[in-house]
C-alpha positions in Angstrom: -0.8 47.7 -25.6 -1.9 44.2 -26.6 -5.3 43.4 -25.3 -6.3 39.8 -25.0 -9.2 38.5 -27.0 -9.2 34.7 -26.9 -12.9 33.9 -26.0 -13.8 33.2 -29.7 -10.7 31.0 -30.2 -10.6 28.9 -27.1 -12.3 25.9 -28.6 -9.9 25.9 -31.6 -6.9 26.0 -29.2 -7.9 22.6 -27.7 -8.8 20.9 -30.9 -5.8 21.8 -33.1 -2.2 20.8 -32.8 -2.1 18.6 -29.7 1.2 18.5 -28.0 3.4 15.9 -29.4 5.1 15.1 -26.1 2.0 13.7 -24.5 1.0 10.1 -24.8 -2.5 9.1 -26.0 -3.5 7.9 -22.6 -2.5 11.2 -21.1 -4.5 13.1 -23.7 -7.6 10.9 -23.1 -7.3 11.6 -19.4 -7.1 15.3 -20.0 -10.2 15.1 -22.2 -12.0 13.2 -19.5 -11.2 15.9 -16.9 -12.2 18.6 -19.4 -15.6 17.0 -19.7 -16.0 16.5 -16.0 -15.0 20.0 -14.9 -15.7 23.5 -16.3 -12.6 25.2 -17.7 -11.0 28.0 -15.7 -11.4 31.1 -17.9 -11.2 34.8 -17.3 -13.0 37.0 -19.7 -10.8 39.2 -21.8 -12.5 42.4 -20.6 -11.1 41.8 -17.1 -7.4 41.7 -17.9 -4.9 42.9 -20.5 -1.8 41.1 -21.7 1.4 43.1 -22.2 4.5 41.6 -23.8 7.8 43.0 -22.4 10.6 42.4 -24.9 12.8 44.2 -27.4 9.8 45.1 -29.6 7.8 46.8 -26.8 7.3 50.5 -27.5 8.5 53.2 -25.2 4.9 54.4 -24.8 3.8 51.0 -23.6 6.7 50.9 -21.1 5.7 54.3 -19.7 2.1 53.2 -19.2 3.3 50.0 -17.4 5.5 52.1 -15.1 2.6 54.3 -14.1 0.5 51.2 -13.6 2.9 49.2 -11.4 3.7 52.4 -9.4 0.1 52.3 -8.1 -0.1 48.6 -7.4 1.0 46.9 -4.1 -0.1 43.3 -4.7 1.0 40.9 -7.5 1.0 37.2 -8.3 3.9 35.7 -10.2 4.8 32.5 -12.1 7.6 31.4 -14.3 8.1 29.0 -17.3 11.3 27.3 -18.4 12.5 26.2 -21.8 11.6 22.6 -22.6 15.0 21.7 -24.1 17.4 22.9 -21.4 15.1 23.8 -18.4 16.4 27.4 -18.4 14.2 30.3 -17.1 12.6 31.9 -20.2 9.4 33.6 -19.2 8.2 35.5 -16.1 4.5 36.1 -15.8 3.4 38.8 -13.3 -0.3 39.6 -12.7 -1.0 43.0 -11.1 -3.8 43.3 -8.6 -5.0 46.9 -9.0 -7.6 48.9 -7.2 -9.9 48.7 -10.2 -10.1 46.3 -13.2 -8.7 45.5 -15.6 -5.6 44.0 -14.3 -2.4 43.5 -16.3 -0.7 40.3 -17.1 2.9 41.2 -18.0 4.9 38.5 -19.9 8.6 39.2 -19.6 10.4 37.2 -22.4 13.9 36.9 -20.9 15.4 35.5 -24.1 14.2 38.5 -26.1 15.0 41.5 -24.0 16.6 44.7 -25.5 20.3 45.5 -25.3 21.5 46.1 -21.8 22.8 49.5 -22.7 19.5 50.7 -24.2 16.9 52.9 -22.7 14.3 50.2 -22.9 16.4 47.9 -20.8 16.7 50.6 -18.1 12.9 51.0 -18.1 12.6 47.2 -17.6 14.9 47.3 -14.6 13.0 50.2 -13.2 9.8 48.2 -13.7 11.2 45.3 -11.7 12.3 47.6 -9.0 8.8 49.0 -8.6 7.2 45.6 -8.6 9.6 44.1 -6.0 9.9 47.2 -3.9 9.6 47.1 -0.1 6.1 46.7 1.4 4.8 45.0 -1.8 3.2 41.6 -1.6 4.1 39.0 -4.3 2.0 35.8 -4.2 3.1 32.6 -5.8 2.4 28.9 -6.0 5.8 27.5 -5.1 9.2 28.7 -3.9 9.7 31.8 -5.9 13.1 32.6 -4.3 14.5 29.5 -6.1 12.7 30.1 -9.4 13.8 33.7 -9.7 17.4 33.1 -8.9 18.6 32.9 -12.6 17.2 36.4 -13.0 19.3 38.1 -10.4 20.7 40.6 -12.9 17.2 42.0 -13.4 15.9 41.9 -9.8 17.3 43.5 -6.6 18.7 40.6 -4.5 17.7 39.9 -1.8 14.2 40.8 -2.9 12.8 43.6 -0.7 9.2 42.7 -1.3 7.4 40.0 0.7 7.2 36.8 -1.2 4.2 34.7 0.0 4.0 31.1 -1.1 0.3 30.0 -0.8 0.9 26.4 -1.9 1.8 24.9 1.5 -1.3 26.6 3.0 -3.8 25.1 0.6 -4.0 21.7 2.3 -4.9 23.4 5.7 -7.5 25.5 4.0 -9.0 22.6 2.1 -9.5 20.5 5.2 -11.1 23.4 7.0 -13.4 24.2 4.0 -14.6 20.5 3.9 -15.4 20.7 7.6 -17.4 23.9 7.1 -19.2 22.3 4.1 -20.2 19.4 6.3 -21.4 21.6 9.1 -23.5 23.7 6.7 -25.1 20.6 5.3 -26.1 19.6 8.8 -27.6 23.0 9.5 -30.3 22.3 6.9 -31.7 19.4 8.9 -34.8 20.1 10.8 -33.7 18.6 14.1 -35.2 20.3 17.2 -34.4 17.5 19.6 -31.2 18.4 21.6 -30.7 14.8 22.7 -27.0 14.0 23.2 -27.2 10.9 21.0 -28.5 12.9 18.0 -25.8 15.5 18.5 -23.1 12.9 18.7 -24.5 11.2 15.6 -24.4 14.6 13.7 -20.8 15.1 14.7 -19.9 11.7 13.3 -21.6 12.5 10.0 -20.4 16.1 9.6 -18.2 15.5 6.6 -18.3 17.0 3.2 -19.7 14.7 0.5 -19.5 17.2 -2.4 -15.8 17.5 -2.2 -13.6 14.4 -1.9 -10.9 14.1 0.7 -7.4 15.1 0.0 -5.4 12.7 -2.2 -2.2 13.8 -0.6 -0.4 12.9 2.6 0.0 15.3 5.5 2.2 18.3 4.6 2.5 17.1 1.0 2.2 19.9 -1.5 -0.7 20.1 -3.9 -0.4 20.8 -7.6 -2.2 23.8 -9.0 -4.3 21.7 -11.3 -5.5 19.4 -8.5 -6.1 22.4 -6.2 -8.5 23.9 -8.8 -10.3 20.6 -9.5 -10.8 19.7 -5.8 -11.3 23.2 -4.3 -13.0 25.1 -7.2 -14.4 22.4 -9.5 -12.5 24.0 -12.3 -10.0 22.5 -14.8 -6.7 24.0 -15.9 -5.2 22.6 -19.0 -1.4 22.1 -18.4 -0.6 20.6 -21.8 1.5 23.6 -22.7 3.6 23.5 -19.6 6.5 21.8 -21.4 6.9 24.0 -24.4 9.6 26.0 -26.2 9.2 29.1 -24.0 12.5 30.6 -25.3 10.9 31.3 -28.6 9.1 34.6 -29.2 5.4 34.7 -28.4 4.6 38.0 -29.9 6.8 38.3 -33.0 5.3 37.3 -36.4 8.8 36.0 -37.3 8.7 33.4 -34.6 9.2 29.7 -35.6 6.1 28.9 -33.6 2.8 28.7 -35.6 0.1 31.2 -34.8 -2.1 28.6 -33.1 0.8 27.4 -31.0 1.6 30.9 -29.9 -2.1 31.6 -29.0 -2.2 28.4 -26.9 1.0 29.2 -25.0 -0.2 32.8 -24.4 -3.5 31.5 -23.1 -1.8 29.0 -20.8 0.8 31.5 -19.5 -1.8 34.2 -18.6 -4.4 31.8 -17.0 -1.7 30.0 -15.1 -0.6 33.1 -13.2 -4.2 34.3 -12.8 -5.0 31.0 -11.3 -2.6 31.9 -8.4 -4.5 35.3 -8.1 -7.8 33.4 -8.0 -6.7 31.3 -4.9 -5.2 34.1 -2.8 -8.3 35.4 -1.1 -10.0 32.0 -0.5 -6.8 30.7 1.3 -5.9 33.9 3.2 -9.5 34.9 4.2 -10.9 31.3 4.7 -13.6 31.3 2.1 -16.0 28.5 2.0 -16.8 26.4 -1.1 -20.1 28.2 -1.3 -18.5 31.6 -1.3 -16.1 30.6 -4.1 -19.0 29.2 -6.1 -21.0 32.5 -5.8 -17.9 34.7 -6.3 -17.8 37.9 -8.3 -14.9 38.5 -10.6 -14.6 42.0 -9.2 -13.7 40.5 -5.8 -10.9 38.3 -7.2 -8.7 40.5 -9.4 -8.8 43.7 -7.5 -6.7 44.9 -4.5 -7.8 43.6 -1.0 -6.8 44.0 2.6 -4.1 41.5 3.1 -4.4 38.9 5.9 -1.3 37.4 7.5 -1.3 33.6 6.9 -1.1 31.5 10.1 2.1 29.5 10.7 2.2 26.1 9.2 2.2 23.1 11.5 5.7 21.7 11.9 7.0 18.6 13.7 10.0 19.4 15.9 12.7 16.7 16.0 14.1 16.2 19.5 17.7 15.5 19.3 19.5 14.4 22.4 23.3 14.1 22.7 24.6 10.7 23.7 26.6 10.3 26.9 29.3 7.8 27.0 29.1 5.8 30.3 31.9 4.0 32.0 31.0 0.6 33.5 32.0 0.7 37.2 32.7 -3.1 37.2 35.3 -2.7 34.4 36.7 0.4 36.2 37.2 -1.7 39.4 38.7 -4.6 37.5 41.2 -2.2 36.0 42.4 -1.1 39.5 42.6 -4.7 40.7 44.9 -5.6 37.9 48.5 -6.2 39.1 49.9 -7.0 35.6 53.0 -4.8 35.1 52.6 -5.2 31.3 49.1 -3.6 31.5 48.8 -0.3 29.7 48.9 2.6 32.0 46.3 5.4 31.9 47.6 8.4 30.1 47.2 11.9 31.5 45.3 12.7 28.2 42.7 10.1 28.9 40.7 12.1 31.4 37.7 10.7 33.1 34.9 13.2 33.6 32.3 13.3 36.4 29.4 13.0 34.0 30.8 9.7 32.9 31.2 8.2 36.3 27.6 6.8 36.4 26.0 3.5 36.1 25.3 2.5 32.4 21.6 1.9 33.1 20.8 5.3 34.6 19.8 6.8 31.3 18.5 3.7 29.7 14.8 4.4 30.2 15.2 8.1 29.2 17.1 7.2 26.0 14.5 4.5 25.1 11.7 7.1 25.4 13.6 9.6 23.4 14.3 7.0 20.7 10.6 6.2 20.4 9.8 9.9 20.1 12.4 10.3 17.4 10.9 7.4 15.4 7.4 8.9 15.6 8.4 12.3 14.2 7.4 12.6 10.5 9.7 14.3 8.1 8.4 17.4 6.4 8.8 17.5 2.6 8.0 20.9 0.9 8.8 20.1 -5.2 6.7 20.3 -6.2 5.9 17.6 -6.9 5.8 18.1 -9.7 7.7 21.3 -9.0 11.5 21.3 -9.0 13.3 20.1 -6.2 15.3 22.6 -4.0 18.8 23.0 -5.3 20.0 24.9 -2.3 19.9 21.9 -0.1 23.0 21.6 2.1 23.7 18.7 4.4 23.1 19.3 8.1 25.6 18.1 10.7 24.0 15.4 12.8 23.7 16.4 16.4 23.3 12.8 17.4 27.0 12.1 16.9 28.8 11.9 20.3 31.2 14.7 20.8 34.5 14.3 22.6 34.9 16.6 25.7 37.5 19.3 25.5 40.8 18.2 27.0 41.7 20.0 30.1 45.2 20.5 31.3 46.0 18.8 34.6 47.8 20.8 37.3 51.4 20.0 38.1 51.7 17.4 41.0 53.0 18.7 44.3 56.0 17.3 46.1 53.8 15.3 48.5 52.0 13.7 45.6 55.3 12.7 44.0 56.4 11.0 47.2 53.1 9.1 47.4 53.5 7.8 43.9 57.0 6.5 44.7 55.7 4.6 47.7 52.9 3.0 45.6 55.5 1.9 42.9 57.8 0.4 45.5 54.9 -1.5 47.2 53.8 -2.8 43.8 57.4 -4.1 43.0 57.6 -5.9 46.4 54.2 -7.5 45.7 55.5 -8.8 42.3 58.6 -10.3 44.0 56.3 -12.1 46.5 54.2 -13.5 43.7 57.3 -14.8 42.0 58.5 -16.6 45.1 55.2 -18.2 45.9 54.6 -19.2 42.2 51.4 -17.3 41.9 50.6 -15.7 38.6 49.4 -12.1 39.0 46.2 -12.6 37.0 45.3 -16.0 38.2 42.3 -14.9 40.3 41.0 -12.9 37.4 41.2 -15.8 34.9 39.3 -18.2 37.2 36.4 -15.7 37.8 36.4 -13.4 34.8 33.9 -10.6 35.1 30.8 -11.2 33.0 30.6 -8.7 30.1 27.2 -7.3 29.6 26.7 -6.6 25.9 24.6 -3.6 25.4 21.9 -4.4 22.8 22.0 -2.4 19.6 19.4 0.3 19.2 17.9 -1.2 16.1 17.2 -4.4 18.0 15.3 -2.5 20.7 13.0 -0.9 18.2 9.8 -2.5 17.3 9.1 -3.6 13.7 6.7 -0.6 13.2 9.4 1.8 14.5 12.0 0.3 12.1 9.6 0.7 9.2 9.0 4.4 10.1 12.8 5.0 10.4 13.5 3.3 7.0 10.7 5.3 5.4 12.1 8.5 6.9 15.6 7.7 5.6 14.2 6.9 2.1 12.5 10.2 1.9 15.8 12.0 2.7 17.6 10.1 0.0 15.0 10.9 -2.5 15.7 14.6 -2.1 19.0 14.1 -4.0 17.5 12.2 -6.9 16.3 15.2 -8.9 18.6 17.9 -7.6 19.9 18.1 -11.2 17.3 16.8 -13.6 16.5 16.9 -17.3 13.1 16.4 -18.9 12.4 15.4 -22.5 9.6 13.8 -24.5 9.0 10.1 -24.0 7.1 7.7 -26.3 4.4 6.1 -24.3 5.5 2.5 -25.1 9.0 3.0 -23.8 9.6 0.8 -20.7 11.9 2.2 -18.0 14.3 -0.8 -18.4 14.9 0.2 -22.1 15.4 3.8 -21.1 18.1 2.8 -18.6 19.8 0.6 -21.2 19.9 3.5 -23.7 21.3 5.9 -21.0 24.0 3.3 -20.2 25.0 3.1 -23.8 25.6 6.8 -23.8 27.6 6.5 -20.5 25.2 8.8 -18.6 25.7 8.5 -14.8 22.1 9.0 -13.8 20.6 8.7 -10.3 17.0 7.8 -11.1 14.5 7.9 -14.0 10.8 8.2 -14.0 7.8 8.9 -16.3 5.8 12.0 -15.5 2.9 13.4 -17.6 4.1 11.8 -20.8 7.7 13.0 -20.3 10.9 11.4 -19.1 12.5 12.9 -16.0 16.2 11.9 -15.5 17.9 12.7 -12.2 21.6 13.3 -12.5 24.4 13.5 -9.9 25.9 16.9 -10.6 26.1 19.8 -13.0 28.9 18.3 -15.1 26.8 15.2 -15.9 23.8 17.4 -16.6 25.9 19.4 -19.2 27.1 16.1 -20.7 23.5 14.9 -21.0 22.4 18.1 -22.8 25.4 17.8 -25.1 25.2 14.1 -26.0 21.5 13.2 -25.8 19.4 14.3 -28.7 15.9 15.6 -27.9 14.2 13.0 -30.0 16.1 10.0 -28.6 13.1 8.5 -26.9 10.4 9.2 -29.6 8.4 6.5 -31.4 10.9 6.1 -34.3 13.8 5.3 -31.9 11.6 3.0 -29.9 11.0 0.9 -33.0 14.7 0.8 -33.8 15.6 -0.3 -30.2 12.8 -2.8 -30.1 13.8 -4.4 -33.4 17.4 -4.6 -32.3 16.4 -6.3 -29.0 14.4 -8.9 -30.9 17.3 -9.7 -33.2 19.6 -10.2 -30.3 17.2 -12.7 -28.6 
């Protein structure tokens, strides 16, 4: 079993071989954060790292099987290959009854043969980890991230997957309030005057922890969660790495220093999730986190069910088509024989025989309520966007009533219809003899048509802005449904990036710069494959930037 021993090498990990895909500005920002906050680090005596691949011995496999058989709680994280964004590494941190815990690194690109005994033991290991009644904690939607590994894991997953990321914002706001209340309790105020109490309520805010930089219901990144909530720094410089390469083999194309950096990042990234489980689920205060004991963090605990997240319910009301009674009466007064007769299929329902303004106030109130509802966006932001998104049928669209079959007319009704037709023919002959046009009265005094104002005209300017913002957020969901990331030279402007993609005939949706990398949103899987096939990985490096820059200057 490979036991971690990185405490003596941590300083060398940061100083040697900086990531080539980060801009100098990003590196300076990272160094500034590293100087401002203490680095999140777990001592090597509190955990052990175990590599699960084709080189893992049978003895190590058996020890792991015995270990996971006794554990009921885990935290999990995944890493994807930088070049093609394919799932390459699964990190699972066990939470045993006694330390040390195990950090298991499953290298999916280096597993043994599927017909071998080692592969069967790996499958058995996944079955024990994801068995029923187990709790698997994660930072993000793990159902989506584990989908490419369906051949290894029983699907649907029997264990309970608990995503603590959406609950962090609720806990952080609560902890800031508690911190402000505790700071007030140190004041020596013995006067119970109402004015002093009111003044204290106004000042009961935390000054040692800044307010959330995110909007309501917006997801936090793990790095910001540690900086704001724990005053600790997590170095994410290795997040975009070649995770498909071997981390434990001496024959790997990665250098020793690069492998040590990636192993350190992978282990501490998943242990960071374990670190935040109890503060969020048990409502720890900032003071309790500061005075924590490591034995309380990485050992089994009595699970607490998380409260439901606050959600905004969208009220959708079906529209009712109204029939204007004035138009209805005019239709019956019309004596024009050329007028179109009402078909038996054009039925008129009782719920339509109402005045048009009966529901006007109710619809206006409902429209205002709909405009005030905020849309919930769960991406990570930085995390991948949900690929399982399916369009929802809009309940606001008016639905046509089901056509009902009319009963056959009786003999008496047929006789009445003949009398009406004969009377109408005699009236037409009388009009012809008198020289009166059938619709003359209607032309002189035509009924005034009341145009119903459009809904968007009835909305206020603030309501229109809210509606447009809501629509924009929905459209942004599709921007990065199929995305590709690659290194980007820090001087590359987005206009030049778009021009280069147009030269390669790449039908992209949107491009953006994120943490020194280029994120390209594509329309579908075919275009994504075309991008991976045509675009070289170093297309947007410094050398190509100089080439495009010189070419642009020559064309001016």
